[in-house]
VMD Tcl script that builds the backbone (N, CA, C; Angstrom):
set m [mol new atoms 378]
animate dup $m
set s [atomselect $m all]
$s set {name element resname resid chain x y z} {
  {N N MET 1 A -5.402 3.966 0.941}
  {CA C MET 1 A -5.526 4.169 -0.232}
  {C C MET 1 A -6.986 3.718 -0.498}
  {N N ASP 2 A -8.220 4.620 -0.290}
  {CA C ASP 2 A -8.766 2.839 -0.923}
  {C C ASP 2 A -10.344 4.534 -0.791}
  {N N ASP 3 A -11.446 4.844 -2.142}
  {CA C ASP 3 A -12.660 5.705 -2.074}
  {C C ASP 3 A -13.889 4.620 -0.559}
  {N N ASN 4 A -13.373 3.787 -1.008}
  {CA C ASN 4 A -14.515 3.208 0.343}
  {C C ASN 4 A -14.285 3.421 1.650}
  {N N ALA 5 A -14.129 4.413 2.232}
  {CA C ALA 5 A -15.017 4.568 3.948}
  {C C ALA 5 A -14.525 3.004 4.308}
  {N N GLU 6 A -15.715 2.504 4.495}
  {CA C GLU 6 A -15.888 1.506 5.396}
  {C C GLU 6 A -14.740 0.485 5.166}
  {N N PHE 7 A -14.522 -0.353 3.923}
  {CA C PHE 7 A -14.081 -1.054 4.224}
  {C C PHE 7 A -11.645 0.445 4.161}
  {N N LEU 8 A -11.747 1.383 4.437}
  {CA C LEU 8 A -10.279 1.580 5.315}
  {C C LEU 8 A -10.615 1.350 6.593}
  {N N ASP 9 A -11.526 2.002 7.264}
  {CA C ASP 9 A -11.866 1.508 9.427}
  {C C ASP 9 A -11.980 0.618 9.100}
  {N N THR 10 A -12.301 -0.493 8.835}
  {CA C THR 10 A -12.152 -2.152 8.787}
  {C C THR 10 A -10.678 -2.314 8.860}
  {N N ALA 11 A -9.915 -1.925 7.377}
  {CA C ALA 11 A -8.493 -2.360 7.882}
  {C C ALA 11 A -7.799 -1.301 8.707}
  {N N ALA 12 A -8.046 -0.309 8.871}
  {CA C ALA 12 A -7.621 0.038 10.188}
  {C C ALA 12 A -7.454 -0.969 11.800}
  {N N ARG 13 A -8.981 -1.051 11.652}
  {CA C ARG 13 A -8.736 -1.941 12.782}
  {C C ARG 13 A -7.974 -3.039 12.887}
  {N N PHE 14 A -7.755 -3.753 11.424}
  {CA C PHE 14 A -7.548 -4.474 11.554}
  {C C PHE 14 A -6.073 -5.137 11.714}
  {N N LEU 15 A -5.169 -3.908 11.161}
  {CA C LEU 15 A -4.037 -3.830 10.991}
  {C C LEU 15 A -3.569 -3.221 12.575}
  {N N ALA 16 A -4.224 -2.994 12.782}
  {CA C ALA 16 A -4.221 -1.999 14.595}
  {C C ALA 16 A -4.223 -3.455 15.464}
  {N N THR 17 A -5.130 -4.223 15.473}
  {CA C THR 17 A -4.791 -5.071 16.147}
  {C C THR 17 A -4.065 -7.180 15.593}
  {N N HIS 18 A -3.457 -6.336 15.301}
  {CA C HIS 18 A -3.195 -7.496 13.522}
  {C C HIS 18 A -1.563 -7.021 13.444}
  {N N SER 19 A -0.771 -6.478 13.883}
  {CA C SER 19 A 0.390 -5.941 13.020}
  {C C SER 19 A 0.882 -4.523 14.153}
  {N N PRO 20 A 2.606 -5.223 13.908}
  {CA C PRO 20 A 2.837 -3.830 14.171}
  {C C PRO 20 A 3.145 -2.508 14.267}
  {N N LEU 21 A 2.503 -2.299 13.073}
  {CA C LEU 21 A 1.814 -1.436 11.797}
  {C C LEU 21 A 1.230 -0.246 12.922}
  {N N ARG 22 A 1.461 0.641 12.579}
  {CA C ARG 22 A 0.906 2.022 13.026}
  {C C ARG 22 A 0.138 3.141 11.830}
  {N N VAL 23 A -0.745 3.269 10.996}
  {CA C VAL 23 A -1.935 3.723 10.424}
  {C C VAL 23 A -1.226 4.812 11.023}
  {N N VAL 24 A -1.273 5.636 9.673}
  {CA C VAL 24 A -0.368 7.407 9.974}
  {C C VAL 24 A -0.944 7.820 8.118}
  {N N GLY 25 A -2.560 7.572 8.105}
  {CA C GLY 25 A -2.818 8.965 7.050}
  {C C GLY 25 A -3.477 7.676 6.573}
  {N N ARG 26 A -4.685 8.470 5.430}
  {CA C ARG 26 A -5.606 7.563 4.570}
  {C C ARG 26 A -5.827 8.955 3.772}
  {N N ALA 27 A -6.619 8.025 2.969}
  {CA C ALA 27 A -7.313 8.826 1.388}
  {C C ALA 27 A -8.141 8.425 0.105}
  {N N ALA 28 A -8.841 9.392 0.219}
  {CA C ALA 28 A -10.300 8.335 -0.734}
  {C C ALA 28 A -10.284 8.983 -2.347}
  {N N THR 29 A -8.774 9.647 -2.608}
  {CA C THR 29 A -8.357 9.660 -3.670}
  {C C THR 29 A -7.379 9.066 -3.921}
  {N N GLY 30 A -6.815 8.823 -5.283}
  {CA C GLY 30 A -5.602 8.824 -6.109}
  {C C GLY 30 A -4.134 10.602 -5.593}
  {N N ALA 31 A -4.961 11.539 -6.760}
  {CA C ALA 31 A -4.383 12.902 -5.682}
  {C C ALA 31 A -3.801 12.800 -4.381}
  {N N SER 32 A -4.647 12.649 -3.309}
  {CA C SER 32 A -4.909 12.877 -1.570}
  {C C SER 32 A -3.937 11.713 -1.588}
  {N N ALA 33 A -3.731 10.881 -1.643}
  {CA C ALA 33 A -2.720 9.336 -1.700}
  {C C ALA 33 A -1.097 9.343 -1.995}
  {N N ILE 34 A -1.107 10.572 -3.164}
  {CA C ILE 34 A 0.384 11.079 -3.820}
  {C C ILE 34 A 0.644 12.332 -2.618}
  {N N GLU 35 A -0.673 13.091 -2.504}
  {CA C GLU 35 A 0.051 14.033 -1.871}
  {C C GLU 35 A 0.116 13.348 -0.540}
  {N N GLN 36 A -0.352 13.036 0.283}
  {CA C GLN 36 A 0.162 12.386 2.036}
  {C C GLN 36 A 0.991 11.202 2.027}
  {N N ALA 37 A 1.578 10.691 0.959}
  {CA C ALA 37 A 2.148 9.783 0.856}
  {C C ALA 37 A 4.149 10.442 0.686}
  {N N ALA 38 A 3.450 11.715 -0.086}
  {CA C ALA 38 A 4.685 12.597 -0.189}
  {C C ALA 38 A 5.232 13.457 1.195}
  {N N PHE 39 A 3.778 13.437 1.705}
  {CA C PHE 39 A 4.240 14.323 2.769}
  {C C PHE 39 A 4.098 13.847 4.430}
  {N N LEU 40 A 3.353 12.776 4.382}
  {CA C LEU 40 A 4.009 11.247 5.759}
  {C C LEU 40 A 5.288 11.143 5.482}
  {N N LYS 41 A 6.106 9.693 4.548}
  {CA C LYS 41 A 6.985 10.005 3.719}
  {C C LYS 41 A 6.598 8.476 5.194}
  {N N PRO 42 A 5.800 7.682 4.185}
  {CA C PRO 42 A 4.437 6.169 4.774}
  {C C PRO 42 A 5.866 4.710 3.576}
  {N N ASP 43 A 5.675 3.439 4.908}
  {CA C ASP 43 A 6.848 2.663 4.937}
  {C C ASP 43 A 6.438 1.713 3.784}
  {N N LEU 44 A 5.074 2.237 3.924}
  {CA C LEU 44 A 3.997 1.208 3.047}
  {C C LEU 44 A 2.624 1.862 3.233}
  {N N VAL 45 A 1.443 1.661 1.139}
  {CA C VAL 45 A 1.373 1.576 1.358}
  {C C VAL 45 A 0.216 1.034 1.107}
  {N N LEU 46 A -1.271 0.970 0.807}
  {CA C LEU 46 A -2.285 0.235 0.826}
  {C C LEU 46 A -3.382 0.890 -0.269}
  {N N LEU 47 A -3.601 0.620 -2.306}
  {CA C LEU 47 A -3.962 0.806 -2.184}
  {C C LEU 47 A -4.930 0.347 -3.301}
  {N N ASP 48 A -6.307 0.636 -3.619}
  {CA C ASP 48 A -6.855 0.144 -4.461}
  {C C ASP 48 A -6.626 0.757 -6.011}
  {N N LEU 49 A -7.662 -0.105 -6.577}
  {CA C LEU 49 A -7.210 0.313 -7.420}
  {C C LEU 49 A -8.040 1.217 -8.533}
  {N N ALA 50 A -9.488 0.814 -8.300}
  {CA C ALA 50 A -10.826 1.652 -8.336}
  {C C ALA 50 A -10.962 3.311 -7.296}
  {N N MET 51 A -9.257 3.576 -7.910}
  {CA C MET 51 A -9.965 5.615 -7.175}
  {C C MET 51 A -10.711 6.337 -8.130}
  {N N PRO 52 A -11.168 7.233 -7.799}
  {CA C PRO 52 A -11.990 8.562 -8.158}
  {C C PRO 52 A -10.646 8.777 -8.259}
  {N N GLY 53 A -10.776 9.738 -9.564}
  {CA C GLY 53 A -9.644 11.093 -9.932}
  {C C GLY 53 A -8.610 10.498 -11.287}
  {N N ILE 54 A -7.044 10.722 -9.926}
  {CA C ILE 54 A -6.159 9.500 -10.409}
  {C C ILE 54 A -5.941 7.362 -9.998}
  {N N GLY 55 A -6.325 6.905 -11.182}
  {CA C GLY 55 A -7.270 6.059 -10.439}
  {C C GLY 55 A -5.454 5.443 -10.170}
  {N N GLY 56 A -5.596 4.493 -9.947}
  {CA C GLY 56 A -4.744 3.523 -8.928}
  {C C GLY 56 A -3.795 2.835 -9.753}
  {N N MET 57 A -3.331 2.299 -11.089}
  {CA C MET 57 A -2.374 2.488 -11.584}
  {C C MET 57 A -1.592 3.567 -11.712}
  {N N GLU 58 A -2.163 4.914 -11.737}
  {CA C GLU 58 A -1.079 6.708 -12.517}
  {C C GLU 58 A -1.093 6.314 -11.174}
  {N N THR 59 A -2.044 6.384 -9.356}
  {CA C THR 59 A -1.242 6.648 -8.138}
  {C C THR 59 A 0.600 5.540 -7.966}
  {N N LEU 60 A -0.069 4.106 -8.064}
  {CA C LEU 60 A 1.120 3.532 -7.277}
  {C C LEU 60 A 2.582 4.701 -8.647}
  {N N ALA 61 A 2.289 4.335 -9.334}
  {CA C ALA 61 A 3.792 4.596 -10.494}
  {C C ALA 61 A 3.690 6.172 -10.070}
  {N N ARG 62 A 2.914 6.972 -9.078}
  {CA C ARG 62 A 3.249 8.147 -8.385}
  {C C ARG 62 A 4.364 8.054 -8.038}
  {N N LEU 63 A 3.423 7.468 -7.246}
  {CA C LEU 63 A 4.530 6.831 -4.957}
  {C C LEU 63 A 5.748 6.093 -6.077}
  {N N LYS 64 A 5.669 5.466 -6.627}
  {CA C LYS 64 A 7.100 4.722 -6.851}
  {C C LYS 64 A 8.043 6.001 -7.315}
  {N N ARG 65 A 7.581 7.001 -8.334}
  {CA C ARG 65 A 8.041 7.818 -8.518}
  {C C ARG 65 A 9.175 8.933 -7.314}
  {N N LEU 66 A 8.316 9.063 -5.717}
  {CA C LEU 66 A 8.528 9.443 -4.919}
  {C C LEU 66 A 10.446 9.218 -4.080}
  {N N GLU 67 A 10.502 10.099 -4.465}
  {CA C GLU 67 A 11.708 9.223 -3.500}
  {C C GLU 67 A 11.590 9.365 -1.916}
  {N N ASP 68 A 12.637 8.015 -1.845}
  {CA C ASP 68 A 12.520 7.457 -1.199}
  {C C ASP 68 A 11.033 6.046 -0.409}
  {N N PRO 69 A 10.130 5.811 -2.449}
  {CA C PRO 69 A 8.694 5.526 -2.242}
  {C C PRO 69 A 8.865 4.065 -1.048}
  {N N PRO 70 A 7.424 4.925 -0.879}
  {CA C PRO 70 A 7.576 3.542 -0.266}
  {C C PRO 70 A 6.623 2.269 -1.037}
  {N N ARG 71 A 6.571 1.171 -0.255}
  {CA C ARG 71 A 5.995 -0.335 -0.206}
  {C C ARG 71 A 3.882 -0.288 -0.802}
  {N N VAL 72 A 4.153 -0.614 -1.941}
  {CA C VAL 72 A 2.867 -0.115 -2.174}
  {C C VAL 72 A 1.798 -2.012 -2.237}
  {N N VAL 73 A 1.049 -2.373 -1.342}
  {CA C VAL 73 A 0.739 -3.296 -1.483}
  {C C VAL 73 A -0.556 -2.711 -2.790}
  {N N ILE 74 A -1.384 -3.498 -3.077}
  {CA C ILE 74 A -2.352 -3.152 -4.027}
  {C C ILE 74 A -3.400 -4.372 -3.079}
  {N N VAL 75 A -4.516 -3.446 -3.186}
  {CA C VAL 75 A -5.981 -4.495 -2.509}
  {C C VAL 75 A -7.080 -3.986 -2.881}
  {N N THR 76 A -7.257 -5.127 -4.277}
  {CA C THR 76 A -8.477 -4.708 -4.512}
  {C C THR 76 A -9.941 -5.432 -4.776}
  {N N LEU 77 A -11.132 -5.321 -5.051}
  {CA C LEU 77 A -11.854 -6.378 -5.287}
  {C C LEU 77 A -11.786 -7.255 -7.485}
  {N N HIS 78 A -10.925 -6.237 -7.999}
  {CA C HIS 78 A -10.001 -6.465 -9.295}
  {C C HIS 78 A -9.077 -7.518 -8.799}
  {N N ASP 79 A -9.612 -8.569 -8.633}
  {CA C ASP 79 A -8.647 -9.252 -8.580}
  {C C ASP 79 A -8.253 -11.027 -10.058}
  {N N GLY 80 A -7.537 -10.156 -11.516}
  {CA C GLY 80 A -7.539 -11.355 -12.395}
  {C C GLY 80 A -6.236 -10.555 -13.228}
  {N N LEU 81 A -6.276 -12.086 -13.791}
  {CA C LEU 81 A -4.808 -12.064 -13.921}
  {C C LEU 81 A -4.027 -10.615 -14.937}
  {N N ALA 82 A -4.309 -10.224 -15.417}
  {CA C ALA 82 A -4.402 -8.152 -16.378}
  {C C ALA 82 A -4.884 -8.087 -15.831}
  {N N TYR 83 A -5.055 -7.861 -14.187}
  {CA C TYR 83 A -4.344 -6.316 -13.216}
  {C C TYR 83 A -3.733 -6.174 -12.431}
  {N N ARG 84 A -3.229 -7.990 -11.585}
  {CA C ARG 84 A -2.280 -8.050 -11.305}
  {C C ARG 84 A -0.814 -7.695 -12.361}
  {N N THR 85 A -0.637 -8.342 -13.822}
  {CA C THR 85 A 0.157 -8.684 -14.382}
  {C C THR 85 A 0.821 -7.081 -14.337}
  {N N ALA 86 A -0.355 -6.132 -14.816}
  {CA C ALA 86 A -0.200 -4.120 -14.830}
  {C C ALA 86 A 0.320 -4.452 -13.396}
  {N N ALA 87 A -0.418 -4.629 -12.252}
  {CA C ALA 87 A 0.191 -3.683 -11.179}
  {C C ALA 87 A 1.564 -4.018 -10.806}
  {N N PHE 88 A 2.091 -5.273 -11.117}
  {CA C PHE 88 A 3.394 -5.118 -10.802}
  {C C PHE 88 A 4.443 -4.678 -11.583}
  {N N ARG 89 A 3.544 -4.592 -13.222}
  {CA C ARG 89 A 4.480 -3.771 -14.648}
  {C C ARG 89 A 5.830 -2.520 -13.964}
  {N N ALA 90 A 3.870 -1.844 -13.179}
  {CA C ALA 90 A 3.966 -0.463 -12.308}
  {C C ALA 90 A 3.854 -0.469 -11.543}
  {N N GLY 91 A 5.212 -1.191 -10.772}
  {CA C GLY 91 A 5.714 -1.356 -9.768}
  {C C GLY 91 A 5.216 -1.690 -8.195}
  {N N ALA 92 A 4.476 -2.917 -8.626}
  {CA C ALA 92 A 3.334 -3.510 -7.603}
  {C C ALA 92 A 4.484 -3.949 -5.875}
  {N N ASP 93 A 4.867 -3.943 -4.943}
  {CA C ASP 93 A 5.227 -5.206 -4.022}
  {C C ASP 93 A 4.013 -5.912 -3.833}
  {N N ALA 94 A 3.244 -6.192 -3.613}
  {CA C ALA 94 A 2.929 -7.434 -3.290}
  {C C ALA 94 A 1.049 -7.023 -4.342}
  {N N PHE 95 A 0.055 -8.081 -4.120}
  {CA C PHE 95 A -1.059 -7.594 -4.666}
  {C C PHE 95 A -2.365 -8.556 -4.241}
  {N N VAL 96 A -3.531 -8.355 -3.060}
  {CA C VAL 96 A -4.677 -8.996 -2.820}
  {C C VAL 96 A -5.453 -8.107 -2.895}
  {N N SER 97 A -6.152 -9.257 -3.313}
  {CA C SER 97 A -7.638 -9.634 -3.211}
  {C C SER 97 A -8.472 -9.169 -1.955}
  {N N LYS 98 A -9.655 -8.015 -2.026}
  {CA C LYS 98 A -10.087 -7.420 -0.823}
  {C C LYS 98 A -10.991 -8.219 -0.513}
  {N N ASP 99 A -10.858 -9.420 -1.171}
  {CA C ASP 99 A -12.150 -10.914 -0.584}
  {C C ASP 99 A -11.121 -12.460 0.747}
  {N N GLN 100 A -9.512 -11.115 0.452}
  {CA C GLN 100 A -8.655 -11.935 0.844}
  {C C GLN 100 A -7.680 -11.028 1.661}
  {N N PHE 101 A -8.060 -10.359 2.194}
  {CA C PHE 101 A -7.639 -9.499 3.026}
  {C C PHE 101 A -6.541 -9.826 4.067}
  {N N ALA 102 A -7.595 -10.515 4.742}
  {CA C ALA 102 A -8.140 -10.250 6.801}
  {C C ALA 102 A -6.704 -11.951 6.943}
  {N N GLY 103 A -6.961 -12.959 5.753}
  {CA C GLY 103 A -5.872 -13.821 5.660}
  {C C GLY 103 A -4.674 -12.911 5.303}
  {N N ALA 104 A -5.356 -12.606 4.579}
  {CA C ALA 104 A -3.368 -12.941 3.939}
  {C C ALA 104 A -2.270 -10.891 4.039}
  {N N ILE 105 A -2.896 -10.453 4.918}
  {CA C ILE 105 A -2.396 -8.992 4.574}
  {C C ILE 105 A -1.605 -9.452 5.766}
  {N N ALA 106 A -1.084 -9.861 6.863}
  {CA C ALA 106 A -0.521 -9.642 7.612}
  {C C ALA 106 A 0.813 -10.326 6.997}
  {N N PRO 107 A 0.446 -12.071 7.069}
  {CA C PRO 107 A 1.634 -12.273 6.310}
  {C C PRO 107 A 2.655 -11.408 5.599}
  {N N LEU 108 A 1.756 -11.509 4.456}
  {CA C LEU 108 A 2.514 -10.241 3.154}
  {C C LEU 108 A 3.429 -9.296 3.723}
  {N N ILE 109 A 2.742 -8.314 4.493}
  {CA C ILE 109 A 3.585 -7.393 5.452}
  {C C ILE 109 A 4.585 -8.056 5.618}
  {N N GLU 110 A 4.938 -8.857 6.833}
  {CA C GLU 110 A 5.003 -9.995 7.403}
  {C C GLU 110 A 6.446 -10.054 6.569}
  {N N GLU 111 A 6.238 -10.150 5.313}
  {CA C GLU 111 A 7.043 -11.159 4.554}
  {C C GLU 111 A 7.780 -9.910 3.554}
  {N N LEU 112 A 6.584 -8.600 3.136}
  {CA C LEU 112 A 7.960 -8.025 2.227}
  {C C LEU 112 A 9.206 -7.206 3.449}
  {N N PHE 113 A 8.633 -6.983 4.316}
  {CA C PHE 113 A 10.313 -6.179 5.335}
  {C C PHE 113 A 10.792 -6.966 5.460}
  {N N ALA 114 A 10.458 -8.741 6.126}
  {CA C ALA 114 A 11.997 -9.742 5.699}
  {C C ALA 114 A 12.832 -9.591 4.431}
  {N N GLN 115 A 12.003 -9.041 3.936}
  {CA C GLN 115 A 13.061 -9.355 2.763}
  {C C GLN 115 A 13.887 -7.842 2.599}
  {N N ARG 116 A 12.949 -6.014 3.101}
  {CA C ARG 116 A 13.167 -5.365 2.495}
  {C C ARG 116 A 15.037 -5.191 2.886}
  {N N ALA 117 A 16.040 -4.295 2.226}
  {CA C ALA 117 A 17.043 -3.641 2.452}
  {C C ALA 117 A 16.975 -3.212 3.637}
  {N N PRO 118 A 17.966 -2.882 4.367}
  {CA C PRO 118 A 18.505 -1.670 5.838}
  {C C PRO 118 A 18.348 -0.304 5.135}
  {N N LYS 119 A 18.012 0.152 5.142}
  {CA C LYS 119 A 18.227 1.826 5.099}
  {C C LYS 119 A 19.506 2.257 6.040}
  {N N PRO 120 A 20.194 3.156 5.355}
  {CA C PRO 120 A 21.595 3.483 5.360}
  {C C PRO 120 A 20.530 4.134 6.977}
  {N N SER 121 A 20.276 4.499 8.071}
  {CA C SER 121 A 19.770 4.772 9.155}
  {C C SER 121 A 18.967 3.704 9.723}
  {N N ASP 122 A 18.659 3.134 9.249}
  {CA C ASP 122 A 18.844 1.926 9.846}
  {C C ASP 122 A 19.598 0.746 10.699}
  {N N ALA 123 A 20.099 0.959 10.399}
  {CA C ALA 123 A 22.054 0.150 10.275}
  {C C ALA 123 A 22.261 0.178 11.551}
  {N N GLY 124 A 22.373 1.353 12.322}
  {CA C GLY 124 A 22.748 1.577 12.991}
  {C C GLY 124 A 24.054 2.230 13.503}
  {N N PRO 125 A 24.620 2.401 14.273}
  {CA C PRO 125 A 26.355 3.551 14.645}
  {C C PRO 125 A 26.976 2.150 13.851}
  {N N ARG 126 A 28.034 3.188 14.251}
  {CA C ARG 126 A 29.864 1.642 12.974}
  {C C ARG 126 A 30.674 1.964 13.457}
}
mol reanalyze $m
mol bondsrecalc $m
mol representation Tube
mol addrep $m
């Protein structure tokens, strides 16, 4: 979820070639991100802090209030300690600067899902 279409395209292409993930949605505004996440129920949302309308921090907080909320990785140019602290306080699962995206996102996603507790539907037959 990013208001920069070029970054969205680049990130989607990168994830398609470097990850078993499937991109199921894109949004250029916070409101659209929340609406799509509620409908699509993704496991993961990559979210920029600088979003038009509802800002990234508020979008993050609302995403985390959804039923069965997604993991949220903040991907932003605003890579300062204050931004990181605020993002984690608002519920971010991880934080990566855009200039480190290519080298950091795949291992970060792997780590997030390796630590994830299985959902009842993931546990298989009993």
